[in-house]
N, C-alpha and C positions, 0 to 999 in steps of 0.2 A: 505492499499501499504504499503511496504516497508517503513521503516524514519518514515513514520505520527506517529506523537503523538497522542498513546491510547488517554488521556486526552488533554481535547480544556478547555481553560481558557475565559469566556466570562462574558463580561458586560451589562449588561441593568440599559439604565438611565435613571430613571422614572418608577413611581410607580403608576400610574393611572392605569384603569383598560387597555390600551392599553401597557404597559409595564409589567403588571402583566401575561397576556393573553400571548401574547409575550413569556415572562420566562417559561413559561407553557409548550409553545408549542415546545419549544427547548428542554426539557427536554420531551418531547414524541419522539419528533427525534429522538436524544442521545440514546435513551433506546431501540427503532424499531431498530439501526444501531446497539446494543450492544456495545458503546462505553462509557466512564465516561464524566460526564459532571462537571467542576467547576466552578461553576455561580453567581455572585456577582450581586443584583439588587441594584442600589442605588438611595436614594429618598430626596429631599432635605427638606420637612416638617417628620413633628411627626409623621404620620401614610401614610399608600399608602390609595389610592383610588381616591384623585383627588378630583374633582367636585362631585361625585358619594361615593353612599351607602344610609344604611336605620338608623334612630334613631326612636326612640320613645320617645313621649310626651305628659303625661297626657293620656294615651289611643288610644294616636293614634299613625298611624305608617307613619313616613314623611319622603319620597325621597328627600334626599339632590339635585339629579342630574334629570337623567332621571327616568320614572317609571313605564317604560314596553320598549320592542320590537316587531320585526317584524317578523311574520314566514314566510311568501315564501321565505326571504333571510335566508338560512337554518342555517346559521353560530351560532347562537347566542343560538339557540336552540341546535344544535348538540354539545357546546361547555358544556351547563346543561347538557346532556346527559353523556358526558364524563366525569362529576365532581361526576355525580349519584345525578346530583338534578332534573333530567326527573320528577320524581313523585311527583314535588311540583310547576309543572308550573299549573295556570290556567289562564281560557280564559277572556277578557273583560261580564259584566254583558250584554245579550242580549236583555233585557230591555228598556237600555239606548244610543242606539248604535246607537246616530244624536248628532247633533251639533246646535247651536245656532248663529246668527250673530248681530252684535249690529247695526241697521238701526235706525237712526234720533233718539238716545238713548234710542230706547226700544230693548230687546230682539226678534229677531226671529225665526222660524225654517227654518233652510236651508231645500231648496227643497228636499223631500225622490229621494234618488239613484243619486242625483248631490256629485260624488266624486270627491273631488280635485277639477276639471278640466273638467270632463264626465259626460253630462247630459246622464242619463241614461230611464226614462221617462218624457214624455210630460205635461200632466196635470197638476205634482205638480210646472214645472216652469210655463206655463198657470198662475195658480192661485198666487203664490208669491209675496208678497208685495216689496220683496226685491228689484225688479229688475221695472223698467218705462214699461209702455208698448213698446218703441221706444228699450229701451233693452232688452228685449225680444226677437221683431224680430229680434234685431240682432245674438243675440244668437240662434234662433233658424236656420239661413241663414247658420247656420256653416256647415249645411250637403251641400251647393251647393260652397262655400268656394274651390279651387281649392289647392292638395297639393304642399306643397314646393319643389321645384328643385332639389332635392336630396341633403339638406344643412343636413350637419354630425350634426350640434348644434345650436341652438340659446338660447338670454335670456331667461328665462320665462314670462317674461311682452312682450315682444315681439312676442312669440309663440301665447299667449293667447288673446293679442289686433289685430292678424291677425284672428285668427279662433272663437273668441268668440266677441271679444268686446270689448270697452276699459270700460263700465260700470262694467260688469261679471267680469274685470280684477279688477275693484276695491270695488267691494262691493263683490264679492265671492272669487275669487282665492286669492287676494292678503292676505288678514285675513287670510283663512287659511295655504296657504303655510307663510306665515309670524309666524301662529303657532306651525309651524314643527321648521322653520330654523331662525328664526329671520335676516332677510335678506333681501336685496335691491333686488326687481323681476327685477331689470332693469339690474342686475351684475349676478343676479343668474344663472348658467348654468343649461339647461333642459336637458343636457343627460349628465351631474352627478350629478343628483337630481332626477330628474323623465321620465326617460329615455322611460317610455313606452308608453306617449301620443304624443311621436316622430313617437316611431312605428307604433302605430297608427295610423299616417297621412301616412308616406311613405308605410305600407304594407296595408293597408284598405281605402287609400282615405281621412278620417278625426275619427273625435273621436264619432261624433252622427253613424258613419255607422258601425265604429268597435265596440259601445256598443250595437245598431241592431244586426250586428252580433254575439256579446256573448249570446244577450238573446236569439236570435233564438236555438243557439246549444245548450240552455239550455234546453228550451223547450224538443228537441228532446230526453234525458239522463233520465231515471228513476227516482223517487223523492227524493232516496238517495240523490244518486248521483250528482242532480241535486240542492239539499240542501247543499249538501258542495261547490260546481265547485261556485255557486252562492252567495255565503257567503257575496262577496265583493257589493252587489249588494246591502246587507240590511242596513237600515237605510240611513245619510246622510254625510258629512264632507270628513271625513276620512275613508279607509278599515278598519273598526274597527273591524270588528270579524278577523281579521289577526293579529291581539295584543294579548298577554301574558305577564307576571309576576310572580315571584316568590311568592308562598303566605305568607310570611313572609316579602315581601319586595326584590329588586335589592342587598340588601346590602347581602344577603345571595352567589347571586354569588360572591361578593367580599371578601365574607369569605373564599370559596371555593376555589378560588383562589389563597390568601395568604396563606390555609391550604398546599396545593397542591406545592407552589413552597418554603416553608419551607422546605421540605423533598430534594429535588433537590437541593435548594444554600440557601445563607443568602440574608435576607433584610436589608438592612442596610438604617433607616433613619435618619432624621437629618444628612445626607452625601449630599449636594450639591456637585455639579461637574461642575469645572472653565471654564473647556478645553477640546481638544482631539487629541491627534495630534499622524504623525505616530513615531517610532524609530527611532533615530538617523543611527542604522545599517541598517537600510529602507530591514527588515525582514521580511515583512508582520503582523508586532506586531504595538499595540495600547498602548501610555501612556496616562493614564486617570488622570488629574491631578485635585485637589480635591478641596475643599475651601477655606480647612486650608496649602494647598500649599504642600501635599507630592502628590505623584506619583505612581500609580499602572501601571502594565503591564497587557494587555490580546490579547491573539489571535483574539477576533472579538470584537466588538462593538455595542450595538443597542441602538439606538437614537430613546428615545420614550416622547418626551415634545413637549410641543404646540412649535408652528412655532418661536414663538420669541424668545423662548429659546435656541431654536436647534439653530438657525443664530448664537447669540454668542457660544455656545461649538464649533461650528464647523467650526469658521470662522479658527484659524490656519490651517487646510485641506483643505480646498476649500473655499475660495475669492468669487467665483464667484457663488457655490452654496448657499454660506449663504446670499448674496445680492437678491439673487431670493427668499430664502423663507421668508425673510423679508418683502418682495412684499405680502405678505398673510393677505388678512384682517380678522380682528376681531372684530364680535357688544360685547359690554358690555350687559348682563344681567342680570336680577336678576329675584328670585324665594320669593314672600310672601307667604305663607301660615298661614293660617285662620282656627280656627276649630269654631262653632257654634253649639246650641241647634237648630234643625229641626223646632222648635217653635219658633222660630223667625226670620225664612227667609219664607216670603211672596210667593215667586219663586218654583212652584214644582220641579224644577230642575232636568227636567223630558229629560235629556239629560247628555250626557260629559263633554261637557262645552260650554263657550261661545267665539267667534273671534270677534278681535274688527276692523276694517277697518281705515287705516291711515285716510283716509279719516273725519272721523266720529271728528279726532283732540282731542282725550282723552288719556291720560299719561299711559295709559296697553296696552298689544298687546293681550291676551288673561287671560282668565281663566278658569281651567281646575277642575270639579267637580269628585274629585278623588274621593269620596267614592261613587260615583256612578259607577265608575269604576271598580273596584274590592274592593272585600269584605275583611272586618277586615281593614281598615283601616281609620274608626272615632268610637268613643263607639256607643253602640247604642242608638238611638235617636239623634245621632247627625251627622255633615258634615264636612266634611273637604276640602278646598277651594284652589285649587292653583294658586298666581295671577302669569301672567308673567309680568314684565317691563324692560324698554329699547330694545333692538337689533337694526341693521342698521338705521332703520329711524327718532328714537331717543335713540342714547345712553344715 
């Protein structure tokens, strides 16, 4: 439009995965629209990535944060494709697509076909030592539990307790979901995290009904199509057939983003932002005040930092928004990475990992058998374990 500046100055605050991806996407959009972008990304620490990236230690490929992503949500795969990394994507090892759960101090296989909270097969549920007879009967009774009355959302704990019973919640669902979200199931929104289970109830009347319908539909397909469509029913625990990572670690994605962002703008590490505010002239521009007191002006600002940091930065702009952001809860957690010769491990490690129910009163949330999930994570004859400590229930 006439009078519109050809070049826009944009600041991205935060150099974690979100900030880098936002900066990269801005570059794509400006290029598509034939406009120039003057972009600056501010990062408080001495490097980008936040709690994300890959390091190599004594032959082990160690992830600092997430070790994979799920492919039925297409955005991560699409990002890898746009960065030219699609040929480096690898799936999980099909031989170990199952999980273990701790039961009275002993690791026990989660029943085959039990995916987070959806029982796909009857016999594994009947024979599992994880649940008592009463717990098994209550789980099986889910088939007869009426659907909720158009409830748009509820907590994960409330939903599982209502449909599957308290024992299934305590012994199976809480540890499985806790291994993903490290959160309190009493506060976890089902619609925001695992909406497909609410949809199963709303659309088909329940979880067992929905899985039976899916299994019947799969049986009507030819073998090739059925193998792909039914991949989520292989093994137990989570839908591990839908997970993928990059051959040399998730840090490959980080490096790819950094490389692209440096082509379209400036990365300024060790440059914390103190606050942002509208300019005195109120012309739609923004003043970004840095920790050293200097001020830089931009046409737009994208804030990509943790909520408790964002609240401080945004307080001069909108006090109400800052107060609301402050209420977002965080659960502290840590990952302890260990490597062992396989000869020193008595357990066969024939799974992707072990989850620990809160009622077991242990000090850990879960142990991921990382080198069973993906190749190249440990030297030959060795295994890598990632132990998760903390979370909302034991911060």
